Backbone as CSV, one residue per row, in Angstrom:
resi,resn,N_x,N_y,N_z,CA_x,CA_y,CA_z,C_x,C_y,C_z
1,MET,10.825,-13.441,27.431,9.479,-13.961,27.293,9.319,-14.673,25.935
2,PRO,8.634,-15.733,25.864,8.468,-16.449,24.562,7.581,-15.610,23.637
3,PRO,7.783,-15.761,22.323,6.975,-15.055,21.361,5.545,-15.471,21.435
4,PRO,4.598,-14.542,21.114,3.161,-14.916,21.193,2.891,-15.939,20.131
5,ALA,1.836,-16.765,20.360,1.442,-17.754,19.424,0.751,-17.060,18.329
6,ALA,0.980,-17.486,17.045,0.303,-16.993,15.879,-1.158,-17.373,15.925
7,ALA,-1.974,-16.513,15.327,-3.414,-16.815,15.338,-3.707,-18.045,14.512
8,ARG,-4.833,-18.670,14.720,-5.146,-19.925,14.074,-5.632,-19.736,12.654
9,TRP,-4.875,-19.138,11.838,-5.172,-19.104,10.389,-4.362,-20.208,9.727
10,SER,-5.062,-21.028,8.982,-4.379,-22.113,8.380,-3.399,-21.682,7.264
11,PRO,-2.351,-22.406,7.043,-1.456,-22.048,5.905,-2.187,-21.895,4.562
12,ARG,-3.174,-22.735,4.352,-3.977,-22.613,3.104,-4.591,-21.191,3.007
13,LEU,-5.235,-20.770,4.086,-5.960,-19.497,4.150,-4.917,-18.335,3.951
14,GLN,-3.787,-18.464,4.661,-2.735,-17.382,4.529,-2.204,-17.322,3.084
15,GLY,-1.959,-18.485,2.544,-1.495,-18.528,1.136,-2.472,-17.970,0.172
16,THR,-3.732,-18.245,0.368,-4.801,-17.736,-0.480,-4.888,-16.157,-0.369
17,LEU,-4.834,-15.661,0.841,-4.871,-14.238,1.031,-3.646,-13.556,0.380
18,ALA,-2.485,-14.140,0.562,-1.259,-13.558,-0.059,-1.406,-13.575,-1.590
19,LEU,-1.928,-14.662,-2.153,-2.130,-14.708,-3.577,-3.110,-13.625,-4.114
20,VAL,-4.200,-13.499,-3.406,-5.172,-12.463,-3.720,-4.601,-11.133,-3.610
21,THR,-3.754,-10.888,-2.576,-3.065,-9.619,-2.447,-2.232,-9.343,-3.615
22,LEU,-1.375,-10.261,-4.104,-0.550,-10.130,-5.229,-1.319,-9.857,-6.477
23,LEU,-2.421,-10.554,-6.738,-3.247,-10.290,-7.891,-3.814,-8.824,-7.888
24,ALA,-4.269,-8.421,-6.614,-4.794,-7.042,-6.523,-3.742,-6.055,-6.832
25,LEU,-2.523,-6.205,-6.284,-1.470,-5.265,-6.580,-1.145,-5.270,-8.068
26,LEU,-1.075,-6.441,-8.696,-0.803,-6.496,-10.079,-1.903,-5.753,-10.906
27,LEU,-3.183,-5.841,-10.526,-4.231,-5.192,-11.189,-4.062,-3.642,-11.012
28,PHE,-3.726,-3.203,-9.885,-3.474,-1.730,-9.662,-2.331,-1.223,-10.533
29,VAL,-1.251,-1.956,-10.501,-0.078,-1.593,-11.354,-0.448,-1.506,-12.827
30,ALA,-1.151,-2.553,-13.265,-1.466,-2.602,-14.714,-2.404,-1.447,-15.080
31,THR,-3.372,-1.192,-14.241,-4.350,-0.096,-14.515,-3.634,1.280,-14.482
32,ALA,-2.804,1.512,-13.534,-2.063,2.790,-13.434,-1.160,2.947,-14.584
33,ALA,-0.442,1.923,-14.982,0.476,1.980,-16.189,-0.303,2.267,-17.454
34,TRP,-1.436,1.578,-17.537,-2.245,1.772,-18.807,-2.742,3.231,-18.877
35,THR,-3.193,3.791,-17.775,-3.625,5.183,-17.876,-2.483,6.157,-18.243
36,GLN,-1.263,5.830,-17.831,-0.180,6.724,-18.271,0.046,6.760,-19.716
37,TRP,-0.232,5.551,-20.301,-0.026,5.447,-21.779,-1.233,5.979,-22.539
38,ALA,-2.437,5.737,-22.013,-3.650,6.056,-22.744,-3.970,7.553,-22.716
39,ARG,-3.583,8.235,-21.615,-3.977,9.629,-21.433,-2.931,10.550,-22.034
40,ALA,-2.998,10.859,-23.316,-2.095,11.722,-23.967,-2.301,13.212,-23.597
41,ASP,-3.385,13.518,-22.872,-3.677,14.898,-22.509,-2.906,15.298,-21.203
42,LEU,-2.280,14.308,-20.564,-1.532,14.659,-19.366,-0.023,14.303,-19.481
43,ASP,0.787,15.055,-18.871,2.244,14.822,-18.929,2.545,13.872,-17.775
44,PRO,3.011,12.563,-18.080,3.245,11.636,-17.013,4.377,12.065,-16.086
45,VAL,5.210,12.891,-16.473,6.284,13.372,-15.611,5.793,14.435,-14.573
46,ARG,4.933,15.309,-15.028,4.486,16.402,-14.189,3.139,16.170,-13.528
47,ALA,2.321,15.363,-14.203,0.890,15.092,-13.597,0.960,13.988,-12.538
48,THR,0.449,14.268,-11.363,0.301,13.320,-10.304,-0.699,12.223,-10.658
49,LEU,-0.577,11.096,-10.018,-1.517,9.993,-10.382,-2.968,10.335,-10.113
50,SER,-3.209,11.251,-9.132,-4.575,11.590,-8.765,-5.230,12.335,-9.884
51,LEU,-4.524,13.048,-10.729,-5.091,13.727,-11.891,-5.688,12.763,-12.875
52,TYR,-5.234,11.527,-12.883,-5.827,10.546,-13.816,-7.084,9.932,-13.299
53,LEU,-7.494,10.294,-12.110,-8.773,9.798,-11.531,-9.961,10.448,-12.273
54,HIS,-9.732,11.425,-13.043,-10.866,12.135,-13.703,-10.560,12.014,-15.221
55,GLY,-11.661,11.998,-15.973,-11.512,11.945,-17.423,-11.469,10.467,-17.962
56,PRO,-10.971,10.229,-19.100,-10.920,8.835,-19.653,-10.191,7.922,-18.815
57,TRP,-10.756,6.782,-18.491,-10.154,5.721,-17.703,-10.118,6.085,-16.227
58,GLY,-10.804,7.153,-15.830,-10.833,7.581,-14.419,-11.487,6.587,-13.526
59,VAL,-12.576,6.027,-14.020,-13.389,5.096,-13.219,-12.549,3.843,-13.039
60,ALA,-11.823,3.335,-14.046,-10.997,2.168,-13.861,-9.889,2.448,-12.898
61,LEU,-9.317,3.604,-12.838,-8.196,3.857,-11.905,-8.773,4.034,-10.525
62,ARG,-9.974,4.639,-10.351,-10.591,4.720,-9.059,-10.934,3.364,-8.464
63,THR,-11.378,2.450,-9.365,-11.626,1.078,-8.965,-10.374,0.403,-8.590
64,ALA,-9.295,0.672,-9.288,-7.965,0.094,-8.933,-7.455,0.571,-7.570
65,TYR,-7.795,1.858,-7.267,-7.496,2.426,-5.935,-8.163,1.538,-4.841
66,CYS,-9.433,1.304,-5.040,-10.172,0.464,-4.072,-9.667,-0.966,-3.938
67,VAL,-9.247,-1.519,-5.123,-8.636,-2.829,-5.049,-7.312,-2.822,-4.277
68,LEU,-6.478,-1.757,-4.490,-5.312,-1.645,-3.725,-5.527,-1.486,-2.250
69,ALA,-6.630,-0.774,-1.870,-6.936,-0.608,-0.479,-7.297,-2.011,0.141
70,LEU,-8.045,-2.776,-0.649,-8.401,-4.167,-0.211,-7.157,-4.996,-0.035
71,ALA,-6.192,-4.876,-0.943,-4.949,-5.656,-0.827,-4.199,-5.245,0.396
72,ILE,-4.116,-3.955,0.716,-3.446,-3.541,1.966,-4.121,-4.171,3.238
73,VAL,-5.448,-4.202,3.261,-6.099,-4.769,4.420,-5.889,-6.216,4.507
74,LEU,-5.978,-6.953,3.410,-5.700,-8.405,3.410,-4.300,-8.740,3.891
75,LEU,-3.290,-7.997,3.373,-1.945,-8.244,3.739,-1.721,-7.912,5.218
76,ALA,-2.319,-6.864,5.704,-2.119,-6.497,7.109,-2.695,-7.550,7.981
77,GLY,-3.861,-8.074,7.694,-4.490,-9.175,8.486,-3.699,-10.470,8.422
78,SER,-3.146,-10.773,7.266,-2.374,-11.988,7.152,-1.079,-11.947,7.880
79,LEU,-0.399,-10.780,7.860,0.865,-10.610,8.572,0.625,-10.674,10.082
80,HIS,-0.445,-10.057,10.514,-0.689,-10.063,11.898,-1.037,-11.459,12.454
81,ALA,-1.859,-12.131,11.661,-2.322,-13.483,12.116,-1.167,-14.489,12.103
82,GLY,-0.266,-14.303,11.194,0.796,-15.340,11.097,2.105,-14.967,11.768
83,SER,2.088,-13.874,12.529,3.297,-13.454,13.097,3.588,-14.162,14.440
84,ALA,4.887,-14.511,14.600,5.362,-15.121,15.825,6.365,-14.205,16.517
85,SER,6.305,-12.913,16.187,7.286,-11.909,16.695,6.894,-11.480,18.172
86,PRO,7.834,-11.375,19.060,7.532,-10.867,20.387,7.109,-9.386,20.342
87,ARG,7.304,-8.692,19.243,6.913,-7.246,19.059,5.564,-7.149,18.450
88,ARG,4.897,-8.297,18.224,3.595,-8.239,17.500,2.588,-7.438,18.287
89,SER,1.913,-6.562,17.567,0.838,-5.746,18.225,-0.144,-5.327,17.055
90,ALA,-1.223,-4.694,17.489,-2.273,-4.271,16.564,-2.002,-2.922,15.908
91,ALA,-0.846,-2.340,16.269,-0.590,-0.986,15.750,-0.405,-0.992,14.222
92,ALA,0.437,-1.867,13.708,0.725,-1.906,12.250,-0.524,-2.210,11.520
93,PRO,-1.227,-3.325,11.797,-2.431,-3.529,10.970,-3.522,-2.444,11.053
94,LEU,-3.584,-1.738,12.175,-4.514,-0.637,12.312,-4.123,0.519,11.385
95,LEU,-2.797,0.814,11.353,-2.306,1.820,10.498,-2.500,1.488,8.977
96,PHE,-2.251,0.230,8.676,-2.545,-0.248,7.270,-3.947,-0.043,6.921
97,CYS,-4.852,-0.352,7.873,-6.292,-0.215,7.574,-6.692,1.225,7.406
98,VAL,-6.119,2.148,8.262,-6.444,3.551,8.097,-5.889,4.067,6.769
99,ALA,-4.716,3.616,6.370,-4.217,4.000,5.049,-5.108,3.518,3.880
100,ALA,-5.631,2.263,4.022,-6.527,1.757,3.052,-7.832,2.610,3.029
101,LEU,-8.284,2.989,4.202,-9.547,3.813,4.227,-9.287,5.174,3.539
102,GLY,-8.089,5.781,3.770,-7.752,7.024,3.132,-7.693,6.861,1.645
103,LEU,-7.145,5.718,1.116,-7.034,5.446,-0.228,-8.460,5.308,-0.865
104,ALA,-9.303,4.543,-0.228,-10.594,4.376,-0.719,-11.423,5.715,-0.705
105,THR,-11.124,6.473,0.285,-11.840,7.871,0.323,-11.414,8.718,-0.857
106,VAL,-10.117,8.667,-1.241,-9.715,9.440,-2.380,-10.485,8.935,-3.627
107,ALA,-10.591,7.622,-3.790,-11.213,7.099,-5.006,-12.712,7.400,-5.000
108,ILE,-13.379,7.140,-3.886,-14.844,7.360,-3.836,-15.214,8.801,-3.835
109,GLY,-14.406,9.600,-3.052,-14.788,11.015,-2.950,-14.548,11.739,-4.328
110,ASP,-13.548,11.347,-5.030,-13.285,11.956,-6.341,-14.337,11.561,-7.382
111,SER,-15.202,10.533,-6.999,-16.245,10.140,-7.966,-17.416,11.170,-8.066
112,TRP,-17.723,11.738,-6.848,-18.945,12.605,-6.844,-18.755,13.898,-6.158
113,LEU,-17.754,14.073,-5.317,-17.543,15.322,-4.519,-17.189,16.520,-5.457
114,PRO,-16.423,16.371,-6.561,-16.096,17.538,-7.349,-17.330,18.162,-7.974
115,GLY,-18.330,17.351,-8.309,-19.553,17.882,-8.879,-20.516,18.407,-7.868
116,ARG,-20.602,17.811,-6.688,-21.636,18.186,-5.733,-21.090,19.129,-4.633
117,ALA,-19.823,19.072,-4.321,-19.215,19.979,-3.349,-17.870,20.347,-3.810
118,PRO,-17.768,21.212,-4.868,-16.424,21.598,-5.432,-15.445,22.245,-4.406
119,LEU,-15.980,22.969,-3.555,-15.103,23.571,-2.517,-14.536,22.622,-1.495
120,LEU,-15.363,21.566,-1.222,-15.010,20.586,-0.175,-14.071,19.515,-0.758
121,ALA,-14.249,19.252,-2.025,-13.501,18.105,-2.677,-12.015,18.234,-2.527
122,PRO,-11.359,19.369,-2.780,-9.797,19.392,-2.603,-9.413,19.119,-1.183
123,LEU,-10.219,19.583,-0.175,-9.805,19.327,1.233,-9.915,17.893,1.524
124,VAL,-11.014,17.226,1.125,-11.211,15.776,1.402,-10.136,14.951,0.720
125,HIS,-9.845,15.330,-0.517,-8.854,14.608,-1.263,-7.483,14.763,-0.588
126,GLY,-7.075,16.028,-0.275,-5.798,16.199,0.348,-5.680,15.510,1.698
127,LEU,-6.671,15.544,2.579,-6.537,14.913,3.830,-6.473,13.460,3.729
128,ALA,-7.312,12.867,2.799,-7.333,11.406,2.577,-6.047,10.867,2.002
129,ALA,-5.504,11.632,1.006,-4.236,11.223,0.377,-3.104,11.255,1.315
130,ASN,-3.037,12.383,2.125,-1.909,12.514,3.070,-1.999,11.454,4.168
131,THR,-3.255,11.179,4.582,-3.377,10.135,5.579,-2.947,8.762,5.085
132,ALA,-3.282,8.478,3.849,-2.973,7.203,3.226,-1.401,7.043,3.139
133,PHE,-0.742,8.068,2.653,0.733,8.070,2.460,1.411,7.942,3.877
134,LEU,1.030,8.776,4.764,1.684,8.782,6.068,1.454,7.500,6.859
135,CYS,0.236,7.030,6.897,-0.075,5.779,7.665,0.585,4.545,7.065
136,VAL,0.573,4.454,5.733,1.128,3.295,5.106,2.702,3.213,5.300
137,SER,3.320,4.422,5.213,4.761,4.398,5.423,5.169,4.107,6.834
138,VAL,4.399,4.670,7.801,4.671,4.341,9.269,4.345,2.838,9.510
139,ALA,3.278,2.379,8.970,2.903,0.939,9.141,3.980,0.022,8.601
140,MET,4.492,0.357,7.457,5.619,-0.432,6.829,6.808,-0.518,7.772
141,LEU,7.173,0.644,8.368,8.312,0.668,9.357,8.019,-0.226,10.586
142,LEU,6.816,-0.051,11.142,6.443,-0.913,12.280,6.386,-2.360,11.974
143,GLN,5.755,-2.661,10.838,5.699,-4.048,10.454,7.084,-4.717,10.224
144,SER,8.003,-3.950,9.615,9.367,-4.454,9.339,10.026,-4.591,10.651
145,TRP,9.820,-3.721,11.634,10.472,-3.921,12.954,9.919,-5.149,13.590
146,TYR,8.650,-5.388,13.534,8.158,-6.672,14.013,8.753,-7.889,13.389
147,LEU,8.911,-7.833,12.114,9.409,-8.969,11.315,10.843,-9.246,11.694
148,ARG,11.609,-8.269,12.080,13.085,-8.497,12.427,13.193,-9.402,13.613
149,ALA,12.184,-9.537,14.488,12.202,-10.394,15.634,11.472,-11.683,15.399
150,ASP,10.954,-11.882,14.215,10.156,-13.095,13.889,11.145,-14.162,13.250
151,PRO,11.286,-15.353,13.820,12.238,-16.302,13.241,11.882,-16.727,11.795
152,GLN,10.634,-16.656,11.419,10.227,-17.035,10.084,10.778,-16.041,9.035
153,TRP,11.028,-14.781,9.472,11.417,-13.771,8.564,12.916,-13.319,8.675
154,SER,13.646,-14.127,9.421,15.002,-13.712,9.786,15.879,-13.363,8.581
155,ARG,15.682,-14.076,7.409,16.472,-13.814,6.263,16.089,-12.661,5.400
156,TRP,14.806,-12.201,5.550,14.306,-11.235,4.650,13.892,-9.905,5.402
157,ALA,13.794,-9.988,6.743,13.341,-8.804,7.506,14.316,-7.590,7.360
158,GLY,15.544,-7.832,7.300,16.485,-6.692,7.183,16.279,-5.845,5.905
159,LEU,16.060,-6.592,4.786,15.690,-5.877,3.529,14.415,-5.153,3.589
160,ALA,13.419,-5.779,4.225,12.074,-5.083,4.406,12.265,-3.851,5.236
161,TRP,13.077,-3.898,6.277,13.323,-2.772,7.126,13.967,-1.683,6.390
162,GLY,15.072,-1.930,5.622,15.739,-0.878,4.846,14.851,-0.322,3.730
163,TRP,14.060,-1.182,3.146,13.192,-0.733,2.083,12.049,0.182,2.588
164,ALA,11.591,-0.143,3.773,10.540,0.707,4.422,11.102,2.051,4.736
165,TRP,12.319,2.146,5.209,12.914,3.432,5.539,13.198,4.248,4.260
166,LEU,13.583,3.551,3.161,13.772,4.249,1.930,12.449,4.908,1.421
167,CYS,11.394,4.125,1.586,10.049,4.736,1.239,9.700,5.900,2.124
168,PHE,9.986,5.793,3.385,9.684,6.906,4.341,10.453,8.159,3.994
169,VAL,11.776,7.966,3.613,12.621,9.113,3.263,12.202,9.727,1.955
170,LEU,11.857,8.886,0.956,11.346,9.365,-0.329,10.063,10.181,-0.208
171,LEU,9.146,9.656,0.680,7.918,10.375,0.945,8.158,11.774,1.460
172,TRP,9.050,11.930,2.396,9.278,13.270,2.912,10.076,14.136,2.010
173,LEU,10.936,13.559,1.199,11.659,14.331,0.186,10.657,14.876,-0.814
174,HIS,9.632,14.049,-1.180,8.579,14.446,-2.136,7.752,15.600,-1.482
175,VAL,7.461,15.500,-0.217,6.736,16.637,0.503,7.468,17.871,0.630
176,LEU,8.751,17.757,1.007,9.490,18.989,1.421,10.311,19.565,0.251
177,TRP,10.715,18.722,-0.723,11.532,19.264,-1.800,10.717,19.463,-3.078
178,ARG,10.551,20.710,-3.404,9.665,21.098,-4.545,10.375,21.163,-5.893
179,GLY,11.650,20.767,-5.936,12.380,20.937,-7.145,11.993,19.969,-8.252
180,PRO,12.015,18.622,-7.963,11.704,17.597,-8.973,10.224,17.747,-9.420
181,PRO,9.896,17.281,-10.587,8.526,17.255,-11.061,7.625,16.462,-10.107
182,ARG,6.436,17.083,-9.790,5.608,16.499,-8.779,5.122,15.117,-9.152
183,GLY,4.769,14.970,-10.410,4.210,13.647,-10.888,5.223,12.538,-10.758
184,ALA,6.406,12.732,-11.205,7.428,11.699,-11.139,7.773,11.369,-9.674
185,GLY,7.877,12.393,-8.844,8.183,12.106,-7.441,7.133,11.316,-6.737
186,GLN,5.833,11.672,-6.948,4.723,10.889,-6.301,4.715,9.519,-6.833
187,LYS,4.846,9.352,-8.163,4.682,7.986,-8.671,5.949,7.108,-8.245
188,LEU,7.110,7.668,-7.982,8.209,6.977,-7.490,7.889,6.425,-6.054
189,VAL,7.260,7.280,-5.246,6.919,6.859,-3.930,5.899,5.752,-3.951
190,ILE,4.884,5.888,-4.814,3.810,4.878,-4.880,4.424,3.532,-5.390
191,ALA,5.309,3.649,-6.403,5.947,2.466,-6.926,6.749,1.693,-5.856
192,MET,7.447,2.480,-5.062,8.266,1.808,-3.980,7.363,1.234,-2.940
193,VAL,6.276,1.838,-2.548,5.382,1.265,-1.600,4.727,0.017,-2.086
194,VAL,4.250,0.033,-3.360,3.573,-1.113,-3.910,4.601,-2.260,-4.019
195,ALA,5.878,-1.920,-4.404,6.848,-2.983,-4.538,7.129,-3.681,-3.099
196,TRP,7.161,-2.834,-2.045,7.282,-3.399,-0.713,6.155,-4.360,-0.435
197,LEU,4.947,-3.895,-0.645,3.744,-4.666,-0.408,3.771,-5.982,-1.156
198,ALA,4.145,-5.960,-2.453,4.175,-7.113,-3.321,5.306,-8.077,-2.838
199,ALA,6.395,-7.554,-2.446,7.486,-8.466,-1.981,7.158,-9.143,-0.674
200,VAL,6.453,-8.407,0.284,6.049,-9.027,1.535,4.945,-10.071,1.258
201,ALA,4.015,-9.780,0.343,2.958,-10.715,0.017,3.510,-11.953,-0.603
202,LEU,4.539,-11.742,-1.457,5.115,-12.966,-2.112,5.895,-13.789,-1.077
203,GLN,6.574,-13.193,-0.085,7.163,-13.930,0.945,6.133,-14.692,1.820
204,CYS,5.020,-14.062,2.124,3.947,-14.670,2.805,3.451,-15.961,2.052
205,TRP,3.318,-15.782,0.777,2.889,-16.924,-0.023,3.817,-18.062,0.012
206,TRP,5.131,-17.803,-0.090,6.151,-18.824,-0.022,6.149,-19.517,1.318
207,GLN,5.999,-18.710,2.405,6.010,-19.347,3.710,4.770,-20.247,3.937
208,ALA,3.610,-19.785,3.460,2.398,-20.595,3.551,2.584,-21.903,2.794
209,ARG,3.210,-21.751,1.568,3.400,-22.991,0.812,4.348,-23.996,1.468
210,ARG,5.395,-23.456,2.080,6.302,-24.345,2.833,5.612,-24.995,3.957
211,ALA,4.752,-24.256,4.643,4.065,-24.766,5.831,3.105,-25.875,5.405
212,ARG,2.441,-25.749,4.261,1.538,-26.721,3.836,2.279,-28.034,3.514
213,ARG,3.510,-27.892,2.986,4.279,-29.105,2.688,4.691,-29.835,3.930
């Protein structure tokens, strides 16, 4: 069967969305890195990133979480609209959107739940964070599998596929193996996921630029 036609999103629009995604990812990385340096009260090796959501620079990091959630949604929509893969489906973008919702729930819930519902706050945070991690890792695997059948991604899809599997394995090692410091393990998983998102967004931008030419 011939591959499905890509949605009617212009190369200019797809390039703009990819660029906005890259800027949002850069903002998240810069904010997260700054909080590691600015918060001398927390051990960056042992403290998970979620601990930095409270206290000095907590509002900035919670905002960066929401920006990252927006970046995930934009990238998911752009990849789905521009795909020419015969494996193209709504499963990956939906999982990306659920992951973004979980991420935003962590940021927004941590803003007011600890003060108003201290017993409920840890449950909401745990469910939302686990949903975000699990959904984004599975979505990356699905999206990479779609890209492997897309002629536009033939040169890069193999790397995206292997990278997504590495993120998935690292996530489960972080969950099941309690030996390494929790903060370092969680931040490694986050860094690998964000790097995958940035690399895919950059490739989308290059493809849109070539299409415009």
